[in-house]
C-alpha positions in Angstrom: 0.4 41.6 27.6 -0.1 39.7 24.7 2.4 37.4 22.8 2.9 37.6 18.5 3.4 34.4 17.3 4.6 34.7 13.2 4.1 31.1 12.3 3.4 31.8 9.0 6.3 29.3 7.4 5.4 26.3 9.6 3.1 23.6 8.4 4.5 20.4 9.0 7.1 18.2 10.4 9.1 19.1 13.5 7.9 22.6 13.4 4.2 22.2 13.4 5.0 19.1 16.2 6.8 21.6 18.0 4.1 24.6 17.7 1.0 22.6 18.9 3.2 20.7 21.7 4.3 24.1 23.0 0.8 25.7 22.7 -1.0 22.7 24.4 1.3 22.4 26.9 1.5 26.1 28.0 0.6 28.5 30.7 0.7 31.9 29.4 -0.6 33.4 32.4 2.3 32.3 34.4 4.7 34.2 32.7 3.0 37.4 32.1 0.8 36.1 29.1 -3.0 37.1 28.9 -3.4 36.5 25.1 -1.1 34.5 22.6 -1.9 35.2 19.0 -0.8 33.3 16.6 -0.8 33.9 12.1 -0.8 30.9 10.6 -2.3 29.3 7.7 -5.6 28.2 8.4 -4.5 24.3 8.1 -2.0 24.9 10.6 -4.5 27.1 12.6 -6.6 24.1 12.7 -4.3 21.4 14.5 -4.2 24.3 17.3 -6.7 23.5 20.2 -9.0 26.4 21.2 -7.6 28.1 24.4 -9.5 31.3 26.4 -6.3 32.9 25.8 -5.7 32.2 22.4 -6.3 33.8 19.6 -6.0 32.1 15.9 -5.5 34.7 12.9 -5.2 34.0 9.4 -4.9 35.9 6.2 -5.4 34.7 2.8 -1.8 35.8 1.1 -0.9 33.1 4.7 -2.3 30.2 2.4 -0.6 31.0 -0.5 3.2 30.9 -1.9 6.4 32.1 -0.4 6.5 35.6 -2.5 2.4 36.1 -1.1 3.4 35.4 2.4 6.4 38.0 2.7 3.9 40.8 0.8 1.8 39.3 3.9 4.3 39.8 6.4 5.8 42.8 5.5 2.9 44.9 4.4 0.3 43.9 6.4 1.5 42.2 9.6 4.2 44.7 10.5 2.2 47.4 10.6 0.4 45.4 13.8 3.4 46.0 15.2 4.5 48.4 17.5 7.4 49.1 20.3 5.6 46.6 22.9 4.5 43.9 20.9 6.7 40.9 21.2 7.2 38.3 18.3 8.1 34.9 18.4 9.0 33.7 15.6 9.8 29.7 16.3 9.7 28.8 12.2 12.9 31.0 12.1 13.4 34.9 10.6 13.0 38.3 11.3 11.0 41.3 10.4 12.6 44.7 11.8 10.2 46.3 14.0 10.4 48.7 17.6 9.2 45.6 19.7 11.3 42.8 20.6 11.6 39.5 17.5 13.1 36.3 19.0 13.5 33.4 16.8 14.5 30.0 16.9 17.2 27.5 14.9 15.8 24.9 13.6 17.4 24.1 10.1 21.1 23.4 10.4 21.6 23.0 6.8 21.9 26.3 5.9 24.6 26.4 8.4 27.0 23.9 7.6 28.8 24.4 4.4 30.1 21.0 3.7 26.5 19.7 3.7 25.5 22.8 1.3 27.5 21.7 -0.9 26.3 18.3 -1.3 23.6 20.2 -3.3 26.7 22.1 -5.5 25.0 24.1 -8.3 21.6 23.0 -8.0 18.5 24.8 -7.0 18.7 23.3 -3.8 22.4 24.6 -3.3 21.5 28.3 -3.8 18.1 27.5 -2.0 20.3 27.4 0.3 22.5 29.9 0.7 19.7 32.0 0.5 18.8 30.6 3.5 22.1 30.7 5.3 22.4 34.6 4.6 18.1 35.2 5.8 18.9 33.0 9.0 22.4 34.3 10.0 20.5 37.6 9.8 18.0 36.7 11.9 20.3 35.5 14.8 22.1 38.9 14.4 19.3 41.1 14.6 17.2 39.2 16.8 15.9 40.4 20.4 16.8 36.6 21.8 17.9 33.1 20.2 16.2 30.1 20.8 18.8 26.7 20.4 17.8 23.7 20.8 20.9 22.2 21.7 24.6 23.8 21.9 26.3 21.8 18.6 23.2 24.4 16.7 25.1 27.6 17.8 28.3 26.2 18.0 28.0 25.9 14.0 27.1 29.2 14.1 30.3 31.9 12.2 32.2 33.2 15.0 31.0 36.2 14.3 27.2 35.5 14.1 28.0 34.0 17.3 29.8 36.6 19.3 26.3 39.2 17.7 23.8 37.2 19.2 23.0 39.1 21.9 20.2 36.7 23.7 20.7 32.7 23.7 19.0 29.9 25.6 19.2 26.1 25.2 15.8 24.2 25.4 15.1 21.1 23.8 12.0 19.5 22.3 10.4 17.1 24.5 9.3 13.4 23.9 5.2 12.5 23.1 4.4 10.3 26.6 2.8 7.6 24.7 6.3 6.9 23.0 8.2 5.8 26.1 7.7 2.2 26.5 9.9 0.0 29.1 11.6 -3.1 26.3 11.7 -5.6 28.3 12.7 -8.4 25.6 15.8 -8.1 23.3 15.9 -10.9 21.7 14.9 -11.7 18.2 13.8 -13.8 15.9 14.1 -15.2 12.5 15.0 -11.8 11.8 17.2 -8.7 13.2 15.3 -5.5 11.6 16.8 -2.6 11.8 14.6 0.9 11.6 15.1 4.2 10.1 12.9 7.0 9.9 13.8 10.0 8.3 13.1 12.0 5.3 14.5 9.9 1.6 17.4 12.7 1.7 21.9 13.5 0.5 22.7 14.2 3.7 20.8 10.9 5.3 22.5 8.7 3.7 20.2 6.0 3.5 21.8 4.6 -0.1 24.4 3.9 2.3 22.2 1.6 4.5 20.8 0.1 2.0 24.3 -0.7 0.1 25.8 -1.8 3.8 22.7 -4.4 4.3 23.2 -6.0 0.9 26.7 -6.5 1.7 26.0 -8.3 4.8 23.3 -10.2 3.1 26.1 -11.7 0.8 28.2 -12.1 3.1 25.8 -14.5 4.9 23.7 -12.5 7.2 20.9 -12.6 5.5 18.2 -12.6 8.6 18.8 -8.4 8.3 16.4 -6.8 7.9 16.4 -2.9 7.2 12.8 -1.2 6.8 12.7 2.8 5.6 9.9 4.8 6.7 10.1 8.5 5.4 8.8 10.8 3.1 11.1 11.2 -0.2 13.3 14.2 -0.5 15.9 14.5 -2.8 17.9 11.6 -3.2 14.8 9.3 -3.7 15.1 8.4 -7.3 19.0 7.7 -6.1 17.5 5.8 -3.4 15.2 3.8 -5.5 17.6 2.9 -8.4 20.1 1.0 -5.5 17.6 -0.4 -4.4 15.7 -2.1 -7.6 19.4 -3.1 -8.6 19.7 -5.2 -5.9 19.7 -9.0 -6.8 18.2 -11.6 -4.0 19.8 -9.3 -1.2 16.3 -7.4 -2.1 14.2 -9.0 0.6 16.6 -7.5 3.0 15.4 -3.8 1.8 11.3 -2.5 2.9 11.0 1.3 2.3 6.9 1.9 3.3 7.1 5.5 1.8 5.3 8.3 5.1 3.8 6.8 7.9 0.9 8.8 9.8 2.0 9.8 13.1 -0.1 8.2 15.4 1.1 4.6 13.3 4.4 5.3 13.9 4.6 3.8 17.7 3.9 0.5 15.9 6.8 0.4 14.3 9.0 1.0 16.6 7.9 -1.3 18.6 8.1 -3.8 16.2 11.7 -3.2 15.3 15.2 -4.7 16.9 17.0 -1.4 16.7 17.3 1.7 15.2 19.9 2.9 12.9 19.9 6.6 12.1 22.8 8.2 9.6 22.3 11.8 9.2 25.2 13.9 9.2 23.6 16.8 9.6 20.4 17.4 12.1 19.8 20.6 14.5 17.5 17.8 16.1 16.4 14.0 15.8 13.1 14.1 16.8 13.3 9.9 14.8 16.3 9.4 17.2 14.6 10.7 20.7 11.6 8.6 19.8 13.4 5.7 19.8 15.6 6.1 22.1 11.8 6.5 24.0 10.7 3.0 22.8 14.2 1.6 24.8 14.9 0.7 20.9 19.2 -0.3 21.0 20.6 2.2 18.1 23.4 2.6 15.7 24.1 6.0 15.0 25.8 9.0 12.9 28.7 9.8 15.1 28.3 13.4 13.1 26.4 16.7 14.0 24.2 17.2 16.8 23.0 13.2 17.7 26.1 12.5 20.2 24.7 15.8 22.3 21.4 13.7 22.8 21.7 9.7 22.6 25.5 10.3 24.2 26.8 7.0 25.7 23.6 4.9 24.7 24.1 4.0 21.3 26.8 2.7 18.6 28.5 5.2 16.6 29.7 4.8 13.2 30.6 7.0 10.2 27.3 6.9 7.8 30.0 7.9 4.9 32.1 4.8 5.5 30.1 1.9 4.2 32.7 -0.7 6.5 31.7 1.4 9.5 28.2 1.2 9.1 28.7 -2.6 8.6 30.3 -2.9 11.7 28.2 -0.9 13.9 24.9 -3.5 12.4 27.1 -6.8 13.5 28.2 -5.5 16.8 24.2 -4.4 17.3 22.7 -7.7 16.5 25.4 -10.0 17.6 25.5 -8.3 21.3 21.8 -9.2 22.8 23.3 -7.4 26.5 24.6 -4.2 24.7 21.6 -4.6 23.3 19.6 -4.4 26.2 22.5 -1.9 28.0 22.3 0.9 25.3 18.2 0.5 25.0 17.5 0.8 28.5 19.8 3.8 29.0 18.7 5.5 26.0 15.2 5.4 27.1 16.4 6.9 31.1 17.8 9.8 29.3 14.9 10.2 26.7 12.5 10.7 30.0 14.2 13.9 30.6 13.0 15.5 26.6 9.3 16.8 28.8 7.2 19.2 26.9 5.8 21.3 29.5 9.2 21.5 30.3 10.1 22.8 26.6 6.8 24.7 27.1 8.0 26.3 30.0 11.8 27.5 29.4 9.7 28.9 26.4 7.9 31.4 28.1 10.0 32.3 30.7 12.5 33.3 28.0 10.3 35.0 26.6 8.3 36.7 29.5 12.2 38.2 29.6 11.6 40.7 26.9 8.4 42.1 28.2 9.4 46.1 29.0 8.9 47.3 32.8 7.0 50.1 33.2 
């Protein structure tokens, strides 16, 4: 049996990491699939390791923009499918076919109206509303849906939840090289907070900057905040707020994009990790910080408590005082830092890409028609 994967909208980030790790750890023959055919852009396919059962496919339309990919999907790809086809769309989506289509819930932002409304009456807001309609339709029409956690499923409108035909909860894994046992929880001259995520409105890095600046002016001038991540919608606002600072500016460092294989260096150097998102389908960098045994101050919103459990200090990312209190609690209590850091590392050990791959193929196996 052949499994067809539509990876046409996967280029980078968590989606690409998931696809690469899913296939690197795959044992498709064990689940009834003799071939796995992946359709995607050339740059995506180059990241996938060759395997005897893996067939890589591309098309000139896939290497262009959204409209071209849409034409490919509905005028070319669709014709290649039949009633025996099993199509897995890990990037979220649906295509009408007589076969089985299994999709994933990968983007929580279009599902939460209060988060969408941060972009009110902008092109991004319109785009999110279009995505919301497309995603909800996909979850309703698909033969099966993979959710990364229970929070994402519960974020769906009730009428959509009631119409999801088959669902399963399968978390991502963590890079085994990130599983580090931290032994020393003291700090030297500076207490470094690390934040890794794209600079976005719903990730509230501006509030982190304001909180650290206020703490600096209140006498805690040994606190340092390091921000890593690609510029997003809130980048200009972030830089504006940093540039308005006086002497407090020395406490803030924005490093932009860091190659994935260099991230572990920054996790290891940090004294703690701070995660301030209010909308997260799956906090990959949060999990990576947990794997590095870092003590974590974390947003109490969205899916984060489901992952971090009681292995962190929670705060309201939209309240500066709440952020400050969480930072000070981490900074002042070495024993607590050690306790929650080790607990976080222990929890992260349960997130394994091999398990993710096996659970995914086991779910997909259930859609093979028994003759």
